[in-house]
MMTF fields as JSON, N, C-alpha, C and O atoms, coordinates in Angstrom:
{
  "mmtfVersion": "1.0.0",
  "mmtfProducer": "UNKNOWN",
  "numBonds": 515,
  "numAtoms": 516,
  "numGroups": 129,
  "numChains": 1,
  "numModels": 1,
  "chainsPerModel": [1],
  "groupsPerChain": [129],
  "chainIdList": ["A"],
  "bondAtomList": [4, 2, 8, 6, 12, 10, 16, 14, 20, 18, 24, 22, 28, 26, 32, 30, 36, 34, 40, 38, 44, 42, 48, 46, 52, 50, 56, 54, 60, 58, 64, 62, 68, 66, 72, 70, 76, 74, 80, 78, 84, 82, 88, 86, 92, 90, 96, 94, 100, 98, 104, 102, 108, 106, 112, 110, 116, 114, 120, 118, 124, 122, 128, 126, 132, 130, 136, 134, 140, 138, 144, 142, 148, 146, 152, 150, 156, 154, 160, 158, 164, 162, 168, 166, 172, 170, 176, 174, 180, 178, 184, 182, 188, 186, 192, 190, 196, 194, 200, 198, 204, 202, 208, 206, 212, 210, 216, 214, 220, 218, 224, 222, 228, 226, 232, 230, 236, 234, 240, 238, 244, 242, 248, 246, 252, 250, 256, 254, 260, 258, 264, 262, 268, 266, 272, 270, 276, 274, 280, 278, 284, 282, 288, 286, 292, 290, 296, 294, 300, 298, 304, 302, 308, 306, 312, 310, 316, 314, 320, 318, 324, 322, 328, 326, 332, 330, 336, 334, 340, 338, 344, 342, 348, 346, 352, 350, 356, 354, 360, 358, 364, 362, 368, 366, 372, 370, 376, 374, 380, 378, 384, 382, 388, 386, 392, 390, 396, 394, 400, 398, 404, 402, 408, 406, 412, 410, 416, 414, 420, 418, 424, 422, 428, 426, 432, 430, 436, 434, 440, 438, 444, 442, 448, 446, 452, 450, 456, 454, 460, 458, 464, 462, 468, 466, 472, 470, 476, 474, 480, 478, 484, 482, 488, 486, 492, 490, 496, 494, 500, 498, 504, 502, 508, 506, 512, 510],
  "bondOrderList": [1, 1, 1, 1, 1, 1, 1, 1, 1, 1, 1, 1, 1, 1, 1, 1, 1, 1, 1, 1, 1, 1, 1, 1, 1, 1, 1, 1, 1, 1, 1, 1, 1, 1, 1, 1, 1, 1, 1, 1, 1, 1, 1, 1, 1, 1, 1, 1, 1, 1, 1, 1, 1, 1, 1, 1, 1, 1, 1, 1, 1, 1, 1, 1, 1, 1, 1, 1, 1, 1, 1, 1, 1, 1, 1, 1, 1, 1, 1, 1, 1, 1, 1, 1, 1, 1, 1, 1, 1, 1, 1, 1, 1, 1, 1, 1, 1, 1, 1, 1, 1, 1, 1, 1, 1, 1, 1, 1, 1, 1, 1, 1, 1, 1, 1, 1, 1, 1, 1, 1, 1, 1, 1, 1, 1, 1, 1, 1],
  "groupList": [{"groupName": "MET", "atomNameList": ["N", "CA", "C", "O"], "elementList": ["N", "C", "C", "O"], "formalChargeList": [0, 0, 0, 0], "bondAtomList": [1, 0, 2, 1, 3, 2], "bondOrderList": [1, 1, 2], "singleLetterCode": "M", "chemCompType": "L-PEPTIDE LINKING"}, {"groupName": "TYR", "atomNameList": ["N", "CA", "C", "O"], "elementList": ["N", "C", "C", "O"], "formalChargeList": [0, 0, 0, 0], "bondAtomList": [1, 0, 2, 1, 3, 2], "bondOrderList": [1, 1, 2], "singleLetterCode": "Y", "chemCompType": "L-PEPTIDE LINKING"}, {"groupName": "VAL", "atomNameList": ["N", "CA", "C", "O"], "elementList": ["N", "C", "C", "O"], "formalChargeList": [0, 0, 0, 0], "bondAtomList": [1, 0, 2, 1, 3, 2], "bondOrderList": [1, 1, 2], "singleLetterCode": "V", "chemCompType": "L-PEPTIDE LINKING"}, {"groupName": "PHE", "atomNameList": ["N", "CA", "C", "O"], "elementList": ["N", "C", "C", "O"], "formalChargeList": [0, 0, 0, 0], "bondAtomList": [1, 0, 2, 1, 3, 2], "bondOrderList": [1, 1, 2], "singleLetterCode": "F", "chemCompType": "L-PEPTIDE LINKING"}, {"groupName": "GLY", "atomNameList": ["N", "CA", "C", "O"], "elementList": ["N", "C", "C", "O"], "formalChargeList": [0, 0, 0, 0], "bondAtomList": [1, 0, 2, 1, 3, 2], "bondOrderList": [1, 1, 2], "singleLetterCode": "G", "chemCompType": "PEPTIDE LINKING"}, {"groupName": "ILE", "atomNameList": ["N", "CA", "C", "O"], "elementList": ["N", "C", "C", "O"], "formalChargeList": [0, 0, 0, 0], "bondAtomList": [1, 0, 2, 1, 3, 2], "bondOrderList": [1, 1, 2], "singleLetterCode": "I", "chemCompType": "L-PEPTIDE LINKING"}, {"groupName": "GLU", "atomNameList": ["N", "CA", "C", "O"], "elementList": ["N", "C", "C", "O"], "formalChargeList": [0, 0, 0, 0], "bondAtomList": [1, 0, 2, 1, 3, 2], "bondOrderList": [1, 1, 2], "singleLetterCode": "E", "chemCompType": "L-PEPTIDE LINKING"}, {"groupName": "ALA", "atomNameList": ["N", "CA", "C", "O"], "elementList": ["N", "C", "C", "O"], "formalChargeList": [0, 0, 0, 0], "bondAtomList": [1, 0, 2, 1, 3, 2], "bondOrderList": [1, 1, 2], "singleLetterCode": "A", "chemCompType": "L-PEPTIDE LINKING"}, {"groupName": "PRO", "atomNameList": ["N", "CA", "C", "O"], "elementList": ["N", "C", "C", "O"], "formalChargeList": [0, 0, 0, 0], "bondAtomList": [1, 0, 2, 1, 3, 2], "bondOrderList": [1, 1, 2], "singleLetterCode": "P", "chemCompType": "L-PEPTIDE LINKING"}, {"groupName": "GLN", "atomNameList": ["N", "CA", "C", "O"], "elementList": ["N", "C", "C", "O"], "formalChargeList": [0, 0, 0, 0], "bondAtomList": [1, 0, 2, 1, 3, 2], "bondOrderList": [1, 1, 2], "singleLetterCode": "Q", "chemCompType": "L-PEPTIDE LINKING"}, {"groupName": "LEU", "atomNameList": ["N", "CA", "C", "O"], "elementList": ["N", "C", "C", "O"], "formalChargeList": [0, 0, 0, 0], "bondAtomList": [1, 0, 2, 1, 3, 2], "bondOrderList": [1, 1, 2], "singleLetterCode": "L", "chemCompType": "L-PEPTIDE LINKING"}, {"groupName": "ARG", "atomNameList": ["N", "CA", "C", "O"], "elementList": ["N", "C", "C", "O"], "formalChargeList": [0, 0, 0, 0], "bondAtomList": [1, 0, 2, 1, 3, 2], "bondOrderList": [1, 1, 2], "singleLetterCode": "R", "chemCompType": "L-PEPTIDE LINKING"}, {"groupName": "LYS", "atomNameList": ["N", "CA", "C", "O"], "elementList": ["N", "C", "C", "O"], "formalChargeList": [0, 0, 0, 0], "bondAtomList": [1, 0, 2, 1, 3, 2], "bondOrderList": [1, 1, 2], "singleLetterCode": "K", "chemCompType": "L-PEPTIDE LINKING"}, {"groupName": "SER", "atomNameList": ["N", "CA", "C", "O"], "elementList": ["N", "C", "C", "O"], "formalChargeList": [0, 0, 0, 0], "bondAtomList": [1, 0, 2, 1, 3, 2], "bondOrderList": [1, 1, 2], "singleLetterCode": "S", "chemCompType": "L-PEPTIDE LINKING"}, {"groupName": "ASN", "atomNameList": ["N", "CA", "C", "O"], "elementList": ["N", "C", "C", "O"], "formalChargeList": [0, 0, 0, 0], "bondAtomList": [1, 0, 2, 1, 3, 2], "bondOrderList": [1, 1, 2], "singleLetterCode": "N", "chemCompType": "L-PEPTIDE LINKING"}, {"groupName": "ASP", "atomNameList": ["N", "CA", "C", "O"], "elementList": ["N", "C", "C", "O"], "formalChargeList": [0, 0, 0, 0], "bondAtomList": [1, 0, 2, 1, 3, 2], "bondOrderList": [1, 1, 2], "singleLetterCode": "D", "chemCompType": "L-PEPTIDE LINKING"}, {"groupName": "CYS", "atomNameList": ["N", "CA", "C", "O"], "elementList": ["N", "C", "C", "O"], "formalChargeList": [0, 0, 0, 0], "bondAtomList": [1, 0, 2, 1, 3, 2], "bondOrderList": [1, 1, 2], "singleLetterCode": "C", "chemCompType": "L-PEPTIDE LINKING"}, {"groupName": "THR", "atomNameList": ["N", "CA", "C", "O"], "elementList": ["N", "C", "C", "O"], "formalChargeList": [0, 0, 0, 0], "bondAtomList": [1, 0, 2, 1, 3, 2], "bondOrderList": [1, 1, 2], "singleLetterCode": "T", "chemCompType": "L-PEPTIDE LINKING"}],
  "groupTypeList": [0, 1, 2, 3, 4, 2, 5, 5, 6, 7, 8, 1, 6, 9, 7, 10, 7, 11, 2, 12, 6, 7, 10, 4, 7, 6, 12, 10, 4, 10, 2, 13, 6, 2, 14, 2, 13, 4, 5, 10, 12, 7, 12, 10, 4, 6, 15, 5, 4, 7, 1, 16, 5, 10, 4, 7, 16, 7, 8, 7, 10, 7, 13, 11, 2, 5, 7, 7, 9, 8, 7, 7, 4, 7, 10, 10, 8, 16, 14, 2, 2, 2, 11, 7, 10, 14, 6, 7, 13, 17, 7, 2, 15, 3, 0, 15, 8, 2, 17, 2, 10, 4, 10, 7, 4, 2, 8, 6, 2, 15, 7, 5, 7, 7, 6, 7, 11, 7, 2, 10, 6, 11, 2, 11, 15, 11, 10, 7, 13],
  "groupIdList": [1, 2, 3, 4, 5, 6, 7, 8, 9, 10, 11, 12, 13, 14, 15, 16, 17, 18, 19, 20, 21, 22, 23, 24, 25, 26, 27, 28, 29, 30, 31, 32, 33, 34, 35, 36, 37, 38, 39, 40, 41, 42, 43, 44, 45, 46, 47, 48, 49, 50, 51, 52, 53, 54, 55, 56, 57, 58, 59, 60, 61, 62, 63, 64, 65, 66, 67, 68, 69, 70, 71, 72, 73, 74, 75, 76, 77, 78, 79, 80, 81, 82, 83, 84, 85, 86, 87, 88, 89, 90, 91, 92, 93, 94, 95, 96, 97, 98, 99, 100, 101, 102, 103, 104, 105, 106, 107, 108, 109, 110, 111, 112, 113, 114, 115, 116, 117, 118, 119, 120, 121, 122, 123, 124, 125, 126, 127, 128, 129],
  "secStructList": [7, 7, 3, 3, 3, 3, 3, 3, 1, 1, 7, 2, 2, 2, 2, 2, 2, 2, 2, 2, 2, 2, 2, 2, 2, 6, 6, 7, 3, 3, 3, 3, 3, 3, 7, 2, 2, 2, 2, 2, 2, 2, 2, 1, 7, 7, 7, 7, 7, 1, 3, 3, 3, 3, 3, 3, 3, 7, 2, 2, 2, 2, 2, 2, 2, 2, 2, 2, 7, 4, 4, 4, 4, 4, 4, 7, 1, 3, 3, 3, 3, 3, 3, 3, 3, 3, 6, 6, 3, 3, 3, 3, 3, 3, 3, 7, 6, 6, 6, 6, 4, 4, 4, 4, 7, 7, 2, 2, 2, 2, 2, 2, 2, 2, 2, 2, 2, 2, 2, 2, 2, 2, 2, 2, 2, 2, 2, 2, 7],
  "xCoordList": [19.455, 18.427, 17.318, 17.286, 16.255, 14.764, 13.926, 12.946, 14.339, 13.332, 14.097, 15.205, 13.347, 13.855, 12.813, 11.711, 12.84, 11.785, 11.887, 12.901, 11.024, 11.014, 10.009, 9.371, 10.082, 9.155, 8.526, 9.172, 7.398, 6.534, 5.898, 5.199, 6.206, 5.708, 4.148, 3.645, 3.336, 1.855, 1.519, 2.151, 0.241, -0.681, -1.021, -1.134, -1.19, -1.092, -2.301, -2.249, -3.161, -4.694, -4.508, -5.232, -3.661, -3.566, -2.163, -1.958, -1.178, -0.421, -0.462, 0.056, -1.227, -1.872, -2.465, -2.024, -3.542, -3.816, -2.717, -2.991, -1.444, -0.639, 0.363, 0.991, 0.414, 1.244, 0.348, 0.912, -1.13, -2.162, -2.076, -2.152, -1.904, -1.812, -0.449, -0.38, 0.5, 1.918, 1.994, 2.356, 1.634, 1.437, 0.803, 1.197, -0.299, -1.072, -0.369, -0.348, 0.346, 1.029, 2.101, 2.591, 2.268, 3.664, 3.151, 3.85, 1.488, 0.785, 0.846, 0.517, 1.178, 1.062, -0.271, -0.687, -1.079, -2.155, -2.119, -1.011, -2.921, -3.603, -3.96, -5.144, -3.027, -4.311, -4.773, -5.295, -4.272, -4.486, -4.396, -3.447, -4.967, -4.919, -5.279, -6.406, -4.083, -4.436, -4.338, -3.34, -5.27, -5.402, -4.541, -5.188, -3.614, -2.582, -3.131, -3.41, -3.163, -3.55, -4.724, -4.857, -5.842, -7.406, -7.474, -8.142, -6.579, -6.451, -6.093, -6.819, -4.761, -4.4, -5.262, -5.318, -5.804, -6.628, -8.132, -8.703, -8.395, -9.872, -9.38, -10.15, -8.211, -7.698, -7.116, -7.588, -5.781, -5.389, -5.169, -4.242, -6.004, -6.309, -5.102, -5.217, -4.324, -2.823, -3.555, -4.299, -3.012, -3.093, -1.403, -0.428, -1.418, 0.117, 0.083, 1.099, -0.905, -0.98, -1.263, -1.224, -1.623, -2.12, -0.892, 0.123, -1.219, -0.347, -0.983, -2.011, -0.981, -1.137, 0.018, 1.109, -0.492, 0.381, -0.473, -1.664, -0.072, -0.447, 0.242, 1.466, -0.192, -0.043, -0.194, -1.239, 1.372, 1.166, 2.006, 3.05, 1.097, 1.548, 1.673, 0.76, 2.44, 2.65, 2.575, 3.346, 1.342, 0.747, 1.889, 2.315, 2.265, 3.421, 4.62, 5.204, 5.155, 6.166, 5.953, 6.637, 5.018, 4.249, 4.586, 5.355, 3.752, 3.721, 4.946, 5.14, 5.673, 7.108, 7.768, 8.418, 7.83, 8.478, 7.89, 8.712, 6.138, 5.762, 6.11, 6.029, 6.432, 6.516, 8.276, 8.526, 9.127, 10.468, 10.385, 11.348, 9.702, 9.805, 8.374, 8.149, 7.425, 6.337, 5.993, 4.961, 6.997, 7.044, 7.122, 6.608, 7.844, 8.279, 6.971, 7.184, 5.723, 4.749, 4.47, 3.752, 5.078, 4.738, 5.662, 5.617, 6.451, 7.099, 6.452, 6.892, 5.536, 4.57, 3.274, 2.762, 2.605, 3.554, 4.436, 4.835, 4.524, 5.71, 4.615, 3.624, 5.041, 4.391, 5.077, 6.296, 4.068, 4.387, 3.866, 2.706, 4.618, 4.063, 3.994, 4.954, 2.573, 2.448, 2.195, 1.311, 2.865, 2.765, 2.849, 3.842, 1.923, 2.132, 3.352, 3.395, 4.443, 5.018, 4.526, 4.877, 3.79, 3.621, 2.014, 1.399, 1.554, 0.364, 0.736, -0.205, 1.913, 2.15, 3.353, 4.049, 3.61, 4.876, 4.664, 4.479, 4.663, 4.383, 5.452, 6.263, 5.456, 6.91, 6.336, 5.691, 6.666, 6.629, 7.869, 8.751, 7.666, 8.613, 8.194, 7.41, 9.019, 9.06, 9.554, 10.604, 9.257, 9.91, 10.753, 10.469, 12.031, 13.272, 13.14, 13.626, 12.385, 12.167, 13.223, 13.035, 14.658, 15.678, 16.441, 17.244, 15.969, 16.301, 15.17, 15.584, 14.176, 13.043, 12.841, 12.65, 12.862, 12.945, 14.514, 14.848, 15.233, 16.542, 16.73, 17.516, 15.772, 15.654, 15.324, 15.661, 14.542, 14.455, 15.575, 15.534, 16.786, 17.95, 17.823, 18.443, 17.003, 17.017, 17.361, 16.58, 18.481, 18.684, 17.727, 17.678, 17.07, 15.9, 15.006, 14.618, 14.835, 14.081, 14.776, 14.059, 15.802, 16.689, 16.655, 16.594, 16.699, 16.392, 14.985, 14.965, 13.924, 12.722, 12.83, 12.272, 13.087, 13.408, 13.833, 13.305, 15.022, 15.713, 14.795, 14.634, 14.163, 12.92, 11.945, 11.572, 11.242, 10.397, 10.886, 10.069, 12.27, 12.668, 12.876, 12.775, 13.192, 13.433, 12.153, 12.032, 10.996, 9.746, 9.21, 8.63, 9.575, 9.048, 10.176, 9.682, 11.306, 12.322, 11.566, 11.44, 11.141, 10.414, 8.908, 8.406, 8.41, 7.145, 7.67, 7.341, 8.767, 9.223, 10.144, 10.385, 10.535, 11.081, 10.041, 10.15, 8.795, 7.486, 6.927, 6.147, 6.996, 6.492, 7.538, 7.136, 8.79, 9.915, 9.864, 10.429, 9.037, 9.301, 8.046, 7.868],
  "yCoordList": [6.913, 7.333, 6.841, 6.562, 6.75, 5.95, 7.303, 7.25, 8.112, 9.436, 10.611, 10.909, 11.425, 12.39, 13.48, 12.998, 14.851, 15.604, 17.163, 17.676, 17.614, 18.989, 19.811, 19.27, 21.2, 21.872, 22.917, 23.647, 22.818, 23.966, 24.983, 24.756, 26.304, 27.64, 27.449, 28.214, 26.643, 26.757, 26.099, 25.316, 26.776, 25.679, 24.46, 24.254, 23.559, 22.082, 21.842, 21.102, 22.622, 21.799, 22.352, 21.868, 23.2, 23.536, 22.845, 22.322, 22.832, 21.632, 20.273, 19.779, 19.737, 18.471, 18.182, 17.247, 19.054, 19.363, 19.341, 18.68, 20.112, 20.062, 18.894, 18.627, 18.131, 17.026, 15.921, 15.032, 16.022, 14.971, 15.192, 14.287, 16.532, 16.856, 16.826, 16.893, 16.731, 16.5, 15.091, 14.723, 14.132, 12.887, 12.308, 11.255, 12.963, 12.957, 12.96, 12.138, 14.608, 14.747, 13.621, 13.446, 13.021, 11.574, 10.632, 9.623, 10.524, 9.027, 8.195, 7.026, 8.479, 7.809, 8.028, 9.177, 6.924, 7.076, 7.032, 6.74, 7.219, 7.078, 5.939, 5.621, 5.029, 3.871, 3.463, 2.491, 4.765, 4.858, 6.54, 7.292, 6.717, 8.364, 7.879, 7.451, 7.957, 7.769, 9.156, 9.875, 9.389, 10.823, 10.722, 11.266, 10.315, 9.943, 10.866, 10.463, 12.107, 12.961, 12.993, 13.399, 12.578, 12.262, 11.044, 11.046, 9.891, 8.402, 8.565, 8.14, 9.291, 9.593, 10.61, 10.471, 11.488, 12.223, 11.358, 11.56, 10.552, 10.09, 8.727, 8.443, 7.894, 6.653, 7.221, 6.876, 8.366, 8.401, 9.735, 9.957, 10.496, 11.914, 13.291, 14.499, 12.79, 13.297, 13.93, 13.4, 15.322, 16.075, 16.405, 16.907, 16.074, 16.227, 17.114, 17.29, 17.676, 18.695, 17.899, 16.668, 18.819, 17.83, 17.455, 18.126, 15.731, 14.403, 13.709, 13.468, 13.149, 12.421, 11.482, 11.878, 10.251, 9.455, 9.312, 9.066, 9.422, 9.052, 7.855, 7.98, 6.743, 5.364, 5.818, 5.954, 6.034, 6.53, 5.151, 4.611, 4.813, 3.544, 3.899, 4.587, 3.621, 3.376, 1.727, 0.809, 1.761, 0.226, -0.624, -1.695, 0.046, -0.872, -1.044, -2.094, -0.212, -0.466, -1.579, -2.59, -1.227, -2.309, -3.665, -4.477, -3.794, -5.025, -5.691, -6.822, -4.727, -5.481, -5.91, -6.934, -5.529, -5.566, -6.711, -7.601, -7.229, -8.238, -9.31, -10.464, -9.135, -10.11, -10.632, -11.809, -9.905, -10.176, -10.648, -11.352, -10.483, -10.985, -10.746, -9.698, -11.817, -11.638, -11.15, -10.591, -11.481, -11.147, -9.799, -9.24, -9.135, -7.877, -6.836, -5.642, -7.368, -6.335, -5.834, -4.859, -6.554, -6.034, -4.798, -4.301, -4.151, -3.393, -1.881, -0.761, -2.147, -0.95, -0.915, -1.966, 0.16, 1.395, 2.5, 2.677, 2.985, 4.344, 5.24, 5.596, 5.681, 5.974, 7.556, 7.666, 8.854, 10.211, 10.518, 10.189, 11.169, 11.914, 13.435, 14.13, 13.868, 15.712, 15.863, 15.155, 16.754, 17.322, 18.576, 19.181, 19.17, 20.554, 20.943, 20.262, 22.038, 22.338, 23.485, 23.536, 24.372, 25.482, 26.048, 25.268, 27.061, 27.561, 27.8, 27.785, 28.027, 28.184, 27.687, 28.322, 26.455, 25.776, 24.22, 23.951, 23.157, 22.027, 21.332, 21.771, 20.023, 19.241, 17.951, 17.24, 17.715, 16.628, 15.259, 15.052, 14.732, 13.44, 11.9, 10.968, 12.208, 10.633, 9.658, 10.06, 8.234, 6.995, 6.794, 6.815, 6.563, 6.424, 5.076, 4.29, 4.631, 3.199, 2.493, 1.332, 3.067, 2.519, 1.767, 0.834, 2.41, 2.155, 0.698, -0.421, 0.99, -0.005, -1.103, -2.222, -0.919, -2.024, -2.825, -3.919, -1.94, -2.721, -4.182, -5.099, -4.076, -4.945, -6.398, -7.411, -6.388, -7.656, -8.435, -9.656, -7.731, -8.132, -8.754, -9.788, -8.176, -8.667, -7.769, -6.829, -7.793, -6.925, -6.181, -4.988, -7.228, -6.659, -5.499, -4.461, -6.055, -5.088, -3.643, -2.646, -3.533, -2.57, -1.652, -0.461, -2.2, -1.507, -0.929, 0.302, -1.488, -0.707, -0.044, 0.982, 0.144, 0.977, 2.107, 3.123, 2.143, 3.318, 4.39, 5.589, 3.443, 4.396, 4.877, 5.939, 4.393, 4.889, 6.016, 6.935, 6.278, 7.26, 8.05, 9.159, 8.117, 9.468, 9.466, 10.687, 9.022, 9.345, 10.415, 11.471, 9.837, 10.456, 12.006, 13.111, 11.92, 12.916, 14.126, 15.304, 13.538, 14.881, 15.277, 16.396, 14.388, 14.756, 16.404, 17.588, 15.463, 16.594, 18.023, 18.983, 17.927, 18.842, 19.9, 21.124, 19.002, 20.155, 20.593, 21.514, 20.302, 21.01, 22.027, 23.132, 21.835, 22.894, 24.054, 24.99, 24.113, 25.045, 25.876, 26.864],
  "zCoordList": [7.803, 8.422, 7.684, 6.485, 8.675, 7.923, 7.359, 6.617, 7.712, 7.096, 6.586, 7.033, 5.425, 5.133, 4.93, 4.668, 4.976, 4.926, 4.458, 3.984, 4.615, 4.683, 5.857, 6.76, 5.554, 6.674, 5.559, 4.808, 5.632, 5.059, 5.84, 6.827, 5.287, 5.784, 5.643, 4.819, 6.234, 5.921, 7.442, 8.15, 7.603, 8.977, 8.298, 7.089, 9.435, 9.346, 8.018, 7.035, 8.393, 7.514, 5.796, 4.925, 5.534, 4.089, 3.833, 2.738, 4.838, 4.424, 3.935, 2.934, 4.898, 4.516, 3.093, 2.425, 2.607, 1.707, 0.427, -0.575, 0.519, -0.367, -0.527, -1.551, 0.857, 0.603, -0.196, -0.834, -0.128, -0.994, -2.457, -3.289, -2.736, -3.962, -4.74, -5.967, -3.996, -4.319, -4.609, -5.726, -3.554, -4.07, -5.044, -5.545, -5.436, -6.48, -7.96, -8.877, -7.721, -8.907, -9.394, -10.51, -8.35, -8.559, -8.829, -8.913, -9.122, -9.476, -8.188, -8.39, -6.913, -5.46, -5.126, -4.978, -4.974, -4.32, -2.768, -2.319, -2.018, -0.658, -0.093, -0.206, 0.661, 0.791, 2.426, 2.973, 2.835, 4.532, 5.265, 5.04, 5.694, 6.4, 7.746, 7.993, 8.849, 10.29, 11.052, 11.005, 11.622, 12.29, 13.793, 14.688, 14.122, 15.094, 16.462, 17.591, 15.956, 17.073, 17.568, 18.722, 16.819, 16.969, 18.0, 19.035, 17.487, 18.212, 19.497, 20.395, 19.785, 20.93, 21.99, 23.212, 21.319, 22.058, 22.734, 23.806, 21.845, 22.151, 23.077, 23.994, 22.922, 23.681, 24.895, 25.978, 24.824, 26.035, 26.735, 27.513, 26.422, 26.663, 26.017, 26.225, 25.448, 25.367, 23.999, 23.174, 24.115, 23.298, 22.336, 22.895, 21.175, 20.687, 19.636, 18.963, 19.407, 18.256, 17.113, 17.105, 15.895, 14.409, 13.967, 13.781, 13.751, 13.417, 12.778, 13.411, 11.72, 10.601, 9.795, 9.385, 9.701, 8.891, 7.594, 7.782, 6.394, 5.23, 4.591, 4.606, 4.041, 3.658, 2.059, 1.423, 1.551, 0.137, -0.641, -0.276, -1.873, -2.869, -4.331, -4.786, -4.967, -6.291, -6.658, -6.38, -7.384, -7.595, -8.149, -7.716, -9.14, -9.829, -9.329, -9.599, -8.623, -7.937, -6.802, -6.643, -6.165, -4.957, -5.444, -4.929, -6.72, -7.411, -7.911, -8.358, -7.721, -8.359, -7.13, -7.337, -6.019, -4.628, -4.345, -4.129, -4.213, -4.076, -5.017, -4.596, -6.054, -6.741, -6.69, -6.948, -6.429, -6.116, -4.571, -4.265, -3.801, -2.382, -1.626, -1.021, -1.716, -1.369, 0.293, 0.664, 1.023, 2.576, 2.768, 3.737, 1.75, 1.926, 1.538, 1.328, 1.473, 1.571, 2.905, 3.13, 3.802, 5.283, 5.314, 6.439, 4.518, 4.271, 3.653, 3.909, 2.961, 2.492, 2.902, 3.288, 2.891, 1.752, 2.467, 3.618, 1.58, 2.242, 2.762, 2.125, 4.471, 5.296, 4.942, 4.812, 4.794, 5.122, 6.344, 6.59, 7.261, 8.295, 8.652, 8.987, 8.512, 8.475, 9.78, 10.262, 10.584, 11.88, 12.088, 11.685, 12.699, 12.926, 13.928, 14.953, 13.761, 14.455, 15.263, 16.441, 14.794, 15.041, 14.425, 13.698, 14.669, 13.751, 12.422, 11.629, 11.935, 10.689, 10.128, 9.336, 10.579, 10.073, 10.371, 11.558, 9.463, 9.254, 8.768, 7.954, 9.368, 8.649, 8.358, 9.129, 7.072, 6.254, 6.294, 5.46, 7.131, 7.046, 6.144, 6.323, 5.315, 4.119, 4.835, 5.336, 5.234, 5.192, 4.004, 2.806, 4.722, 3.235, 3.064, 3.877, 1.854, 1.222, 0.882, 0.518, 0.927, 0.598, 2.051, 2.042, 3.088, 4.425, 4.899, 5.205, 4.86, 5.055, 4.218, 4.694, 3.165, 1.873, 2.027, 1.571, 2.761, 2.469, 3.368, 3.128, 4.438, 5.26, 4.751, 5.364, 3.413, 2.621, 2.337, 2.484, 1.861, 1.561, 0.349, 0.103, -0.521, -1.974, -2.816, -2.964, -3.518, -4.547, -5.793, -6.09, -6.336, -6.587, -6.127, -6.663, -4.966, -4.056, -3.696, -3.784, -3.396, -3.609, -4.456, -4.149, -5.921, -7.263, -6.908, -6.892, -6.648, -6.499, -5.442, -5.831, -4.512, -3.323, -3.631, -3.177, -4.583, -4.983, -5.797, -5.571, -6.97, -7.415, -6.899, -7.397, -5.867, -4.859, -4.193, -4.13, -3.538, -3.135, -3.907, -3.382, -5.195, -5.983, -6.232, -6.33, -6.429, -6.554, -5.41, -5.659, -3.946, -2.763, -3.023, -2.797, -3.387, -3.17, -4.073, -3.738, -5.214, -6.243, -5.336, -5.44, -4.615, -3.717, -2.976, -3.052, -2.196, -1.205, -1.772, -1.04, -3.068, -3.549, -3.937, -3.87, -4.444, -5.009, -3.843, -4.087, -2.566, -1.379, -1.102, -0.74, -1.213, -1.332, -1.671, -1.105, -2.828, -3.794, -3.64, -4.352]
}
């Protein structure tokens, strides 16, 4: 599977703030924030509900990936999707770095991906508690 996640019993805006806080607690920086729902509403007139993609990055891990396989930078950062399920529940889906970085086919990158997954699992676990 290419994602793993958690459902938070909180409204979207509150959950989004919690996700950002949990990422920061694991020393992950946000390099991008894409308001997908806003883009689709503006460009296509579609209302899909609150939906955001956060680009999370652990600079030390990203540096090691790029050093081991420069083209693997195309597989970075780790995306985290935050999407409203209803007014009281929000889903958080984490890109599985093991699956995605496995596309590079480099054992050293695979090991780094496992480290990144462990970090994201700690974020997930923090959100679940």
